[in-house]
C-alpha positions as CSV (number, residue, x, y, z in Angstrom):
1,X,0.0,0.0,0.0
2,X,1.3,3.4,-1.0
3,X,0.9,5.6,2.1
4,X,1.7,8.8,0.1
5,X,-1.2,8.0,-2.3
6,X,-3.5,7.2,0.6
7,X,-2.6,10.5,2.3
8,X,-3.2,12.5,-0.9
9,X,-6.5,10.8,-1.6
10,X,-7.7,11.2,2.0
11,X,-7.1,15.0,1.7
12,X,-9.0,15.0,-1.6
13,X,-11.9,13.1,-0.1
14,X,-11.9,15.4,3.0
15,X,-12.0,18.5,0.8
16,X,-15.0,17.0,-1.0
17,X,-16.8,16.2,2.3
18,X,-16.1,19.9,3.2
19,X,-16.5,19.6,7.0
20,X,-15.7,23.3,7.6
21,X,-18.1,24.4,5.0
22,X,-20.8,22.2,6.4
23,X,-20.1,23.1,10.0
24,X,-22.3,26.3,10.2
25,X,-25.2,24.4,8.6
26,X,-24.9,21.5,11.1
27,X,-24.6,23.9,14.0
28,X,-27.6,26.0,13.0
29,X,-29.7,23.0,12.0
30,X,-29.1,21.3,15.3
31,X,-29.0,24.4,17.5
32,X,-32.2,23.3,19.4
33,X,-30.6,20.0,20.3
34,X,-28.5,19.4,23.4
35,X,-24.8,18.7,23.1
36,X,-25.4,15.0,23.6
37,X,-28.2,14.9,21.1
38,X,-26.1,16.9,18.6
39,X,-23.2,14.4,18.8
40,X,-25.5,11.5,18.5
41,X,-27.1,12.9,15.4
42,X,-23.6,13.8,13.9
43,X,-22.4,10.2,14.5
44,X,-25.6,8.7,13.0
45,X,-25.6,10.9,9.9
46,X,-21.9,10.3,9.4
47,X,-22.4,6.5,9.5
48,X,-25.2,6.8,6.9
49,X,-22.9,8.9,4.7
50,X,-20.1,6.4,5.0
51,X,-22.5,3.6,4.0
52,X,-23.4,5.6,0.9
53,X,-19.8,6.2,0.1
54,X,-18.8,2.5,0.4
55,X,-21.8,1.5,-1.8
56,X,-20.6,4.0,-4.5
57,X,-17.0,2.7,-4.2
58,X,-17.8,-1.0,-4.4
59,X,-21.0,-1.1,-6.5
60,X,-20.4,2.0,-8.7
61,X,-18.6,0.1,-11.5
62,X,-21.4,-2.4,-11.7
63,X,-23.9,0.5,-11.9
64,X,-22.0,2.1,-14.7
65,X,-22.0,-1.1,-16.7
66,X,-25.8,-1.5,-16.2
67,X,-26.3,2.0,-17.6
68,X,-23.7,1.5,-20.3
69,X,-21.7,4.5,-19.1
70,X,-17.9,4.8,-19.2
71,X,-15.8,6.1,-16.4
72,X,-14.3,8.9,-18.6
73,X,-17.7,10.3,-19.4
74,X,-18.7,10.1,-15.7
75,X,-15.4,11.8,-14.9
76,X,-16.4,14.8,-17.0
77,X,-19.9,14.9,-15.3
78,X,-18.3,14.6,-11.9
79,X,-15.7,17.3,-12.7
80,X,-18.5,19.7,-13.8
81,X,-20.4,19.0,-10.5
82,X,-17.2,19.5,-8.5
83,X,-16.5,22.7,-10.4
84,X,-19.9,24.1,-9.5
85,X,-19.6,23.0,-5.9
86,X,-16.1,24.5,-5.7
87,X,-17.4,27.9,-7.0
88,X,-20.2,27.9,-4.5
89,X,-17.7,27.2,-1.7
90,X,-15.5,30.1,-2.9
91,X,-18.4,32.5,-3.1
92,X,-20.3,31.0,-0.1
93,X,-22.8,33.3,1.6
94,X,-24.3,31.0,4.3
95,X,-27.1,32.6,6.3
96,X,-28.8,31.2,9.4
97,X,-32.1,32.3,7.9
98,X,-31.6,29.9,5.0
99,X,-31.9,26.9,7.5
100,X,-35.6,26.3,8.3
101,X,-35.4,22.7,9.5
102,X,-37.8,22.3,12.4
103,X,-37.7,18.5,13.0
104,X,-34.7,16.3,13.5
105,X,-33.0,15.6,10.1
106,X,-32.7,12.0,9.1
107,X,-30.2,11.1,6.3
108,X,-31.3,14.1,4.2
109,X,-29.9,16.7,4.1
110,X,-27.0,16.1,6.6
111,X,-25.7,12.7,5.5
112,X,-26.7,13.2,1.9
113,X,-25.9,15.5,0.2
114,X,-23.9,17.6,2.7
115,X,-21.4,14.9,3.8
116,X,-21.7,12.6,0.8
117,X,-22.5,14.8,-2.1
118,X,-22.8,14.1,-5.9
119,X,-19.3,15.1,-6.6
120,X,-17.8,12.7,-4.1
121,X,-20.1,9.9,-5.3
122,X,-19.1,10.5,-8.9
123,X,-15.4,10.3,-7.9
124,X,-15.9,7.2,-5.9
125,X,-17.7,5.5,-8.7
126,X,-14.8,6.0,-11.0
127,X,-12.2,4.6,-8.5
128,X,-11.8,1.1,-10.0
129,X,-8.1,0.6,-9.1
130,X,-6.3,0.4,-5.7
131,X,-9.5,-0.4,-3.9
132,X,-7.8,-0.9,-0.6
133,X,-6.0,2.4,-0.8
134,X,-9.3,4.1,-1.6
135,X,-11.0,2.4,1.4
136,X,-8.2,3.5,3.7
137,X,-8.2,7.0,2.4
138,X,-12.0,7.2,2.7
139,X,-12.0,6.0,6.3
140,X,-9.3,8.5,7.3
141,X,-11.2,11.4,5.6
142,X,-14.5,10.3,7.1
143,X,-13.0,10.0,10.6
144,X,-11.5,13.5,10.4
145,X,-14.6,15.1,9.1
146,X,-16.7,13.4,11.8
147,X,-14.4,14.6,14.6
148,X,-14.6,18.2,13.2
149,X,-18.4,18.0,13.1
150,X,-18.6,16.5,16.6
151,X,-16.7,19.4,17.9
152,X,-18.8,21.8,15.7
153,X,-20.4,23.9,18.4
154,X,-17.1,24.6,20.2
155,X,-15.2,25.2,16.9
156,X,-17.9,27.5,15.6
157,X,-18.0,29.6,18.8
158,X,-14.2,29.9,19.1
159,X,-13.4,30.6,15.4
160,X,-16.4,32.6,14.4
161,X,-17.9,33.0,11.0
162,X,-15.1,34.7,9.1
163,X,-12.3,32.1,9.6
164,X,-14.8,29.3,8.7
165,X,-15.7,31.2,5.5
166,X,-12.0,31.6,4.7
167,X,-11.4,27.9,5.1
168,X,-14.4,27.0,3.0
169,X,-13.2,29.4,0.2
170,X,-9.8,27.9,0.3
171,X,-11.1,24.3,0.0
172,X,-13.5,25.5,-2.7
173,X,-10.5,26.9,-4.7
174,X,-8.6,23.6,-4.4
175,X,-11.7,21.7,-5.5
176,X,-12.1,23.8,-8.6
177,X,-8.5,22.9,-9.5
178,X,-9.2,19.2,-9.0
179,X,-12.4,19.5,-11.1
180,X,-10.6,21.1,-14.0
181,X,-8.0,18.3,-13.8
182,X,-10.7,15.6,-13.8
183,X,-12.4,17.2,-16.9
184,X,-9.1,17.5,-18.8
185,X,-8.0,13.9,-17.9
186,X,-11.3,12.5,-19.0
187,X,-11.2,14.4,-22.3
188,X,-7.7,13.1,-22.8
189,X,-8.9,9.5,-22.3
190,X,-11.9,9.9,-24.6
191,X,-10.0,11.5,-27.5
192,X,-6.5,10.2,-26.8
193,X,-5.1,13.8,-26.8
194,X,-2.5,13.0,-24.1
195,X,-1.8,10.8,-21.1
196,X,-4.0,11.2,-18.1
197,X,-2.2,12.8,-15.2
């Protein structure tokens, strides 16, 4: 197992899970819950999200074959989705008034699509090689994002909104770079313009 590859993939997966960008949404959505209830919900939704990620990773290739889709075309679609998500993160304008959830959320929207979004699913579906490295990287990223969200109330109160916005914008910028790379590599594979990097 290539530990450098696992580390780089875990960082990429973590950026796509976007725990710092999701943090204000989670805190505001669950502001009426006690700290114990908040942590219970975070753990439960994280487990649901992990289950969805593993399904995408292990069954994604089979799903593509059933729909007669190729990984390179899905790579373009996933890259476009990531690009849009990245731009939204860069120009994020989260407002507490936008969260109107009154009852306890269940799977949607916290687990899916906030933790496990379409961009991450598209990327996991196309990961057909080095499955063990992908699982290890996914578990590392998932653990880190869950720890960040579990300490969400304390982190949000100490850092404040501006540092969290800055972190989200930085992660969004990195995601747009990854998205452009995915699109270019997929085009290279389709038309044979050059080797995928």
